[in-house]
VOKOLTOR-344169 format. One record per residue (C-alpha): y, x, z; residue in three letters. Coordinates in steps of 0.2 Angstrom, whole numbers. Each point is the difference from the previous one (the first is absolute). Example, Ala and Ser with C-alpha at 12.3 -4.5 7.8 and 13.67 -1.06 7.14 Angstrom:
// residues 2
{north->-22 | east->62 | up->39 | type->ALA} .
{north->17 | east->6 | up->-3 | type->SER} .
END
This chain:
// residues 330
{north->-282 | east->470 | up->-112 | type->MET} .
{north->-4 | east->-6 | up->-18 | type->ARG} .
{north->4 | east->13 | up->-13 | type->HIS} .
{north->12 | east->-11 | up->-10 | type->ALA} .
{north->10 | east->-3 | up->17 | type->THR} .
{north->1 | east->19 | up->2 | type->LEU} .
{north->7 | east->2 | up->-18 | type->LEU} .
{north->11 | east->-14 | up->2 | type->GLU} .
{north->9 | east->5 | up->16 | type->LEU} .
{north->0 | east->19 | up->-5 | type->ALA} .
{north->10 | east->-6 | up->-16 | type->GLU} .
{north->12 | east->-11 | up->9 | type->ARG} .
{north->6 | east->15 | up->13 | type->ASP} .
{north->-2 | east->14 | up->-13 | type->GLY} .
{north->-14 | east->9 | up->8 | type->ILE} .
{north->-9 | east->12 | up->-10 | type->HIS} .
{north->-19 | east->-2 | up->2 | type->LEU} .
{north->-12 | east->14 | up->-6 | type->PRO} .
{north->-10 | east->-3 | up->-16 | type->GLU} .
{north->-16 | east->-3 | up->11 | type->SER} .
{north->7 | east->-15 | up->7 | type->LEU} .
{north->6 | east->-7 | up->-16 | type->VAL} .
{north->-9 | east->4 | up->-17 | type->SER} .
{north->-14 | east->9 | up->8 | type->GLU} .
{north->-3 | east->-13 | up->13 | type->TRP} .
{north->-11 | east->-1 | up->11 | type->PRO} .
{north->2 | east->19 | up->3 | type->PRO} .
{north->-13 | east->13 | up->2 | type->PRO} .
{north->-3 | east->5 | up->17 | type->LEU} .
{north->-9 | east->13 | up->10 | type->SER} .
{north->1 | east->4 | up->19 | type->ALA} .
{north->-13 | east->14 | up->-1 | type->ALA} .
{north->13 | east->12 | up->8 | type->ASP} .
{north->17 | east->-3 | up->7 | type->GLU} .
{north->10 | east->2 | up->-16 | type->LYS} .
{north->-10 | east->-14 | up->-7 | type->GLY} .
{north->5 | east->-11 | up->16 | type->TRP} .
{north->17 | east->5 | up->-2 | type->PHE} .
{north->1 | east->-6 | up->-17 | type->ARG} .
{north->-8 | east->-17 | up->5 | type->PHE} .
{north->13 | east->-2 | up->15 | type->GLN} .
{north->14 | east->4 | up->-12 | type->ARG} .
{north->-4 | east->-14 | up->-12 | type->LEU} .
{north->-4 | east->-12 | up->16 | type->TYR} .
{north->18 | east->5 | up->6 | type->ASP} .
{north->8 | east->-2 | up->-17 | type->VAL} .
{north->-7 | east->-18 | up->-1 | type->ALA} .
{north->5 | east->-4 | up->17 | type->ARG} .
{north->19 | east->6 | up->-4 | type->SER} .
{north->2 | east->-15 | up->-13 | type->VAL} .
{north->1 | east->-12 | up->16 | type->LEU} .
{north->18 | east->-1 | up->2 | type->ARG} .
{north->4 | east->-18 | up->7 | type->THR} .
{north->-7 | east->-13 | up->11 | type->GLU} .
{north->-5 | east->-10 | up->-16 | type->GLY} .
{north->-10 | east->15 | up->-6 | type->ASP} .
{north->-10 | east->1 | up->16 | type->VAL} .
{north->-3 | east->-19 | up->-1 | type->ARG} .
{north->-5 | east->1 | up->-18 | type->ARG} .
{north->-13 | east->14 | up->3 | type->LEU} .
{north->-8 | east->-10 | up->15 | type->VAL} .
{north->0 | east->-15 | up->-10 | type->ARG} .
{north->-8 | east->8 | up->-15 | type->GLU} .
{north->-13 | east->8 | up->10 | type->ALA} .
{north->-6 | east->-16 | up->7 | type->ALA} .
{north->1 | east->-9 | up->-17 | type->GLU} .
{north->-11 | east->14 | up->-7 | type->ASP} .
{north->-12 | east->-2 | up->14 | type->ASP} .
{north->-1 | east->-19 | up->-4 | type->VAL} .
{north->-3 | east->3 | up->-18 | type->ALA} .
{north->-15 | east->12 | up->6 | type->ASP} .
{north->-7 | east->-13 | up->11 | type->GLY} .
{north->7 | east->7 | up->16 | type->GLY} .
{north->2 | east->-11 | up->16 | type->ARG} .
{north->7 | east->13 | up->12 | type->TRP} .
{north->11 | east->15 | up->-1 | type->LEU} .
{north->4 | east->13 | up->12 | type->GLU} .
{north->16 | east->10 | up->-6 | type->ILE} .
{north->1 | east->18 | up->6 | type->GLN} .
{north->19 | east->6 | up->2 | type->VAL} .
{north->8 | east->15 | up->8 | type->ASP} .
{north->17 | east->-7 | up->4 | type->PRO} .
{north->8 | east->18 | up->4 | type->SER} .
{north->-2 | east->3 | up->-18 | type->GLY} .
{north->12 | east->-15 | up->-4 | type->TYR} .
{north->11 | east->2 | up->16 | type->ALA} .
{north->16 | east->9 | up->-7 | type->ALA} .
{north->2 | east->-13 | up->-15 | type->ARG} .
{north->-4 | east->-15 | up->9 | type->PHE} .
{north->9 | east->1 | up->18 | type->GLY} .
{north->-14 | east->8 | up->11 | type->GLY} .
{north->-18 | east->-2 | up->2 | type->ILE} .
{north->2 | east->-17 | up->10 | type->THR} .
{north->11 | east->-7 | up->-14 | type->ALA} .
{north->-12 | east->5 | up->-13 | type->PHE} .
{north->-15 | east->-7 | up->10 | type->THR} .
{north->9 | east->-16 | up->2 | type->ASP} .
{north->3 | east->-1 | up->-19 | type->LEU} .
{north->-17 | east->3 | up->-4 | type->VAL} .
{north->-7 | east->-12 | up->13 | type->LEU} .
{north->11 | east->-14 | up->-6 | type->ASP} .
{north->-5 | east->4 | up->-18 | type->ALA} .
{north->-18 | east->-1 | up->4 | type->VAL} .
{north->2 | east->-17 | up->10 | type->ASP} .
{north->10 | east->-8 | up->-15 | type->GLN} .
{north->-12 | east->7 | up->-12 | type->THR} .
{north->-15 | east->-6 | up->9 | type->ALA} .
{north->7 | east->-17 | up->0 | type->ARG} .
{north->5 | east->0 | up->-17 | type->ASP} .
{north->-18 | east->7 | up->-8 | type->THR} .
{north->-12 | east->-6 | up->13 | type->GLY} .
{north->-6 | east->17 | up->4 | type->LEU} .
{north->-3 | east->5 | up->18 | type->GLY} .
{north->9 | east->16 | up->3 | type->MET} .
{north->4 | east->12 | up->14 | type->ALA} .
{north->9 | east->18 | up->2 | type->VAL} .
{north->-8 | east->16 | up->5 | type->VAL} .
{north->14 | east->12 | up->6 | type->ILE} .
{north->-5 | east->19 | up->-4 | type->ALA} .
{north->7 | east->16 | up->6 | type->ALA} .
{north->0 | east->15 | up->-12 | type->ASN} .
{north->-10 | east->15 | up->5 | type->ARG} .
{north->12 | east->12 | up->-8 | type->THR} .
{north->14 | east->-5 | up->13 | type->ARG} .
{north->1 | east->4 | up->18 | type->HIS} .
{north->-13 | east->-9 | up->12 | type->PRO} .
{north->15 | east->-5 | up->10 | type->LEU} .
{north->5 | east->-11 | up->-16 | type->ASP} .
{north->-17 | east->-8 | up->0 | type->ALA} .
{north->2 | east->-5 | up->18 | type->ARG} .
{north->16 | east->-8 | up->-4 | type->THR} .
{north->-8 | east->-9 | up->-14 | type->LEU} .
{north->-14 | east->-5 | up->11 | type->ALA} .
{north->12 | east->-8 | up->13 | type->ARG} .
{north->8 | east->-9 | up->-14 | type->LEU} .
{north->-17 | east->-7 | up->-6 | type->ALA} .
{north->-4 | east->-5 | up->18 | type->ALA} .
{north->16 | east->-11 | up->0 | type->GLN} .
{north->-6 | east->-10 | up->-14 | type->TYR} .
{north->-18 | east->-1 | up->5 | type->ALA} .
{north->-5 | east->-18 | up->-2 | type->GLY} .
{north->15 | east->-3 | up->-10 | type->HIS} .
{north->-5 | east->6 | up->-17 | type->GLY} .
{north->-6 | east->18 | up->4 | type->VAL} .
{north->-18 | east->1 | up->2 | type->VAL} .
{north->-3 | east->19 | up->-1 | type->GLY} .
{north->6 | east->17 | up->1 | type->PHE} .
{north->-5 | east->14 | up->-12 | type->GLY} .
{north->3 | east->19 | up->-5 | type->LEU} .
{north->3 | east->4 | up->-18 | type->SER} .
{north->3 | east->15 | up->-11 | type->ASN} .
{north->-10 | east->16 | up->-4 | type->ASP} .
{north->-13 | east->0 | up->14 | type->GLU} .
{north->-1 | east->20 | up->-2 | type->ARG} .
{north->19 | east->0 | up->8 | type->ARG} .
{north->4 | east->0 | up->18 | type->GLY} .
{north->-12 | east->-1 | up->15 | type->THR} .
{north->-9 | east->-17 | up->2 | type->THR} .
{north->-2 | east->2 | up->18 | type->ALA} .
{north->19 | east->1 | up->3 | type->ASP} .
{north->1 | east->-18 | up->-6 | type->PHE} .
{north->-11 | east->-6 | up->13 | type->GLY} .
{north->14 | east->-6 | up->12 | type->PRO} .
{north->8 | east->-10 | up->-14 | type->ALA} .
{north->-17 | east->-9 | up->-3 | type->PHE} .
{north->-2 | east->-2 | up->19 | type->ALA} .
{north->16 | east->-11 | up->0 | type->ILE} .
{north->-6 | east->-11 | up->-15 | type->ALA} .
{north->-17 | east->-1 | up->9 | type->GLU} .
{north->8 | east->-6 | up->15 | type->ARG} .
{north->9 | east->-13 | up->-10 | type->ALA} .
{north->-17 | east->-7 | up->-6 | type->GLY} .
{north->4 | east->6 | up->-19 | type->LEU} .
{north->-14 | east->5 | up->-11 | type->LEU} .
{north->1 | east->19 | up->-2 | type->LEU} .
{north->-3 | east->5 | up->-19 | type->VAL} .
{north->4 | east->18 | up->-3 | type->PRO} .
{north->-5 | east->10 | up->-16 | type->HIS} .
{north->-14 | east->11 | up->2 | type->GLY} .
{north->-16 | east->6 | up->-9 | type->GLY} .
{north->6 | east->2 | up->-18 | type->GLU} .
{north->10 | east->15 | up->-4 | type->LEU} .
{north->-10 | east->8 | up->16 | type->ARG} .
{north->-17 | east->-2 | up->5 | type->GLY} .
{north->-11 | east->-6 | up->14 | type->PRO} .
{north->9 | east->12 | up->13 | type->ASP} .
{north->16 | east->-9 | up->-2 | type->HIS} .
{north->-8 | east->-17 | up->1 | type->VAL} .
{north->-7 | east->6 | up->17 | type->ARG} .
{north->18 | east->5 | up->5 | type->THR} .
{north->6 | east->-17 | up->-5 | type->CYS} .
{north->-13 | east->-8 | up->10 | type->LEU} .
{north->3 | east->10 | up->16 | type->ASP} .
{north->19 | east->0 | up->0 | type->HIS} .
{north->6 | east->-15 | up->-9 | type->LEU} .
{north->-14 | east->-13 | up->4 | type->HIS} .
{north->-1 | east->-9 | up->-17 | type->PRO} .
{north->-5 | east->-17 | up->-3 | type->GLY} .
{north->0 | east->3 | up->-18 | type->ARG} .
{north->3 | east->16 | up->-11 | type->LEU} .
{north->9 | east->2 | up->-15 | type->GLY} .
{north->-13 | east->7 | up->-12 | type->HIS} .
{north->-13 | east->8 | up->12 | type->GLY} .
{north->-12 | east->2 | up->-15 | type->VAL} .
{north->-4 | east->18 | up->5 | type->ARG} .
{north->-8 | east->-6 | up->16 | type->THR} .
{north->-15 | east->-2 | up->-11 | type->ALA} .
{north->-2 | east->19 | up->0 | type->GLU} .
{north->-5 | east->0 | up->18 | type->ASP} .
{north->-14 | east->-12 | up->5 | type->PRO} .
{north->2 | east->1 | up->18 | type->ARG} .
{north->19 | east->-3 | up->-2 | type->LEU} .
{north->-3 | east->-16 | up->-11 | type->LEU} .
{north->-12 | east->-6 | up->12 | type->GLU} .
{north->13 | east->0 | up->13 | type->GLU} .
{north->14 | east->-9 | up->-11 | type->VAL} .
{north->-13 | east->-13 | up->-3 | type->VAL} .
{north->-5 | east->-2 | up->19 | type->THR} .
{north->19 | east->-1 | up->4 | type->ARG} .
{north->4 | east->-13 | up->-13 | type->GLY} .
{north->13 | east->11 | up->-9 | type->ILE} .
{north->4 | east->-7 | up->-17 | type->ALA} .
{north->3 | east->12 | up->-15 | type->LEU} .
{north->13 | east->-5 | up->-13 | type->GLU} .
{north->-8 | east->7 | up->-15 | type->VAL} .
{north->11 | east->2 | up->-15 | type->CYS} .
{north->-11 | east->6 | up->-15 | type->PRO} .
{north->12 | east->2 | up->-15 | type->VAL} .
{north->11 | east->10 | up->13 | type->SER} .
{north->-14 | east->11 | up->5 | type->ASN} .
{north->-3 | east->5 | up->-18 | type->VAL} .
{north->18 | east->1 | up->-5 | type->ALA} .
{north->4 | east->11 | up->14 | type->LEU} .
{north->-15 | east->12 | up->-3 | type->GLY} .
{north->-9 | east->-4 | up->15 | type->VAL} .
{north->-15 | east->-5 | up->-11 | type->TYR} .
{north->-4 | east->4 | up->-18 | type->SER} .
{north->-4 | east->-18 | up->-6 | type->ASP} .
{north->-3 | east->-17 | up->7 | type->LEU} .
{north->-18 | east->2 | up->1 | type->THR} .
{north->2 | east->14 | up->13 | type->SER} .
{north->11 | east->-11 | up->13 | type->VAL} .
{north->-13 | east->-2 | up->13 | type->PRO} .
{north->1 | east->-19 | up->2 | type->LEU} .
{north->-18 | east->-4 | up->0 | type->PRO} .
{north->-3 | east->14 | up->14 | type->GLN} .
{north->13 | east->-8 | up->10 | type->LEU} .
{north->-6 | east->-17 | up->-2 | type->VAL} .
{north->-19 | east->4 | up->2 | type->GLU} .
{north->5 | east->9 | up->17 | type->ALA} .
{north->7 | east->-17 | up->7 | type->GLY} .
{north->19 | east->6 | up->-3 | type->ALA} .
{north->13 | east->-15 | up->-1 | type->ILE} .
{north->9 | east->5 | up->-16 | type->VAL} .
{north->16 | east->-9 | up->-7 | type->ALA} .
{north->3 | east->4 | up->-18 | type->LEU} .
{north->18 | east->4 | up->-4 | type->GLY} .
{north->12 | east->5 | up->-15 | type->ALA} .
{north->10 | east->12 | up->11 | type->ASP} .
{north->16 | east->3 | up->-11 | type->ASP} .
{north->-2 | east->-11 | up->-15 | type->PRO} .
{north->16 | east->7 | up->-9 | type->LEU} .
{north->-5 | east->17 | up->0 | type->LEU} .
{north->-19 | east->-3 | up->-2 | type->PHE} .
{north->2 | east->-14 | up->-13 | type->GLY} .
{north->-14 | east->-11 | up->8 | type->SER} .
{north->1 | east->-15 | up->11 | type->ARG} .
{north->-12 | east->-7 | up->12 | type->LEU} .
{north->-11 | east->-10 | up->-11 | type->ALA} .
{north->-3 | east->15 | up->-10 | type->ALA} .
{north->-8 | east->9 | up->14 | type->GLN} .
{north->-13 | east->-13 | up->1 | type->TYR} .
{north->-3 | east->1 | up->-18 | type->ALA} .
{north->0 | east->20 | up->-1 | type->THR} .
{north->-12 | east->0 | up->15 | type->MET} .
{north->-12 | east->-13 | up->-8 | type->ARG} .
{north->-1 | east->10 | up->-16 | type->ALA} .
{north->-1 | east->17 | up->9 | type->ALA} .
{north->-14 | east->-5 | up->12 | type->HIS} .
{north->-8 | east->-15 | up->-8 | type->ASP} .
{north->5 | east->-11 | up->14 | type->LEU} .
{north->-7 | east->-18 | up->1 | type->THR} .
{north->10 | east->-16 | up->2 | type->ASP} .
{north->-6 | east->1 | up->18 | type->ALA} .
{north->6 | east->17 | up->4 | type->GLN} .
{north->16 | east->-4 | up->-7 | type->LEU} .
{north->1 | east->-16 | up->11 | type->ALA} .
{north->-4 | east->11 | up->16 | type->GLU} .
{north->14 | east->12 | up->-5 | type->LEU} .
{north->12 | east->-14 | up->-1 | type->ALA} .
{north->-6 | east->-8 | up->17 | type->ARG} .
{north->2 | east->17 | up->9 | type->MET} .
{north->18 | east->2 | up->-7 | type->SER} .
{north->5 | east->-15 | up->10 | type->PHE} .
{north->-11 | east->4 | up->15 | type->ARG} .
{north->11 | east->17 | up->0 | type->ALA} .
{north->16 | east->-8 | up->-1 | type->SER} .
{north->11 | east->-8 | up->12 | type->ARG} .
{north->0 | east->-17 | up->-10 | type->ALA} .
{north->1 | east->-16 | up->12 | type->PRO} .
{north->-18 | east->-7 | up->3 | type->SER} .
{north->5 | east->-15 | up->-12 | type->ASP} .
{north->4 | east->11 | up->-14 | type->VAL} .
{north->-17 | east->9 | up->3 | type->VAL} .
{north->-10 | east->-15 | up->1 | type->ASP} .
{north->7 | east->-7 | up->-16 | type->ARG} .
{north->-2 | east->15 | up->-9 | type->ALA} .
{north->-19 | east->3 | up->5 | type->LEU} .
{north->-4 | east->-17 | up->-5 | type->ALA} .
{north->8 | east->2 | up->-17 | type->ASP} .
{north->-9 | east->17 | up->-2 | type->ILE} .
{north->-16 | east->-9 | up->4 | type->ASP} .
{north->4 | east->-14 | up->-12 | type->ALA} .
{north->2 | east->14 | up->-14 | type->TRP} .
{north->-16 | east->9 | up->4 | type->LEU} .
{north->-10 | east->-17 | up->-1 | type->THR} .
{north->9 | east->-7 | up->-16 | type->ALA} .
{north->-14 | east->-5 | up->-12 | type->PRO} .
{north->-2 | east->5 | up->-18 | type->GLY} .
{north->8 | east->16 | up->0 | type->GLN} .
{north->-8 | east->18 | up->-2 | type->ARG} .
{north->7 | east->14 | up->10 | type->ASP} .
{north->8 | east->9 | up->-13 | type->GLU} .
{north->9 | east->-15 | up->-7 | type->ASP} .
{north->9 | east->-5 | up->16 | type->ARG} .
{north->12 | east->14 | up->5 | type->GLY} .
{north->4 | east->3 | up->18 | type->ALA} .
{north->2 | east->-13 | up->16 | type->PRO} .
{north->18 | east->6 | up->-3 | type->ARG} .
{north->4 | east->-1 | up->20 | type->SER} .
END
């Protein structure tokens, strides 16, 4: 959600926003302990609460797409937990229909390829996750491409969500749970054993266990690395500490992401810029990161092929130095 949209919708409905979402935005964050995560989650829920009408949801989807297009994006997988909106929008099925219709219309209007990942909330009962997995399975091939598990990975018992992920796996959905950010390699191992991910939300702390990292590489599990989020939440002290080079050098598939731009104040292209600056990345390395993001996605093959060709064209464009060229913006 754009910050300006948050402020506008809150003013329209008389919703009081904390100063950290108004004058102090983007808010100072830390999730080093449960109190810190609770504050982050509270701000997330406050921001989510301004979505009151179908028009608000459609606007959110459209603006997210427009901002990705402005960043050079070609493909966007939006993750949503329908249960968080069910009471206001007529249930999880009605809300999913609304989001999918908004995504379809927005994709046609903006030219951005788009799809939906339905995510369960690990602070809710695993039976709720099974309900969402069955919902996601119903829409497999019709706008929904994946099934995830979000919220504080220190909460709940990950193995208990295995049956929900099995439902999604049988439907052919990409399995994309969060893991390996707030908890370390042991939790990545739990995710691998019980949730069978094709992609891990974050997964950066896999770098702490060379044997586990080797397994992740061998199994072709992609890692959604969100550097600004990692630092904002206190996982790493600064951007130079984010272990992107170690992951890439080990052969891991890495897709850079912005996580929650509203709360972290940084969008997609900025992740490329910060990683270039923090780790002195070359154009060739940035281009490979962009390629991997498409390979890790569920984008149609024609979208991937065109994007890879354009990344190659960006890389071979004559007459520009690395430091003047920005990112491949894909």
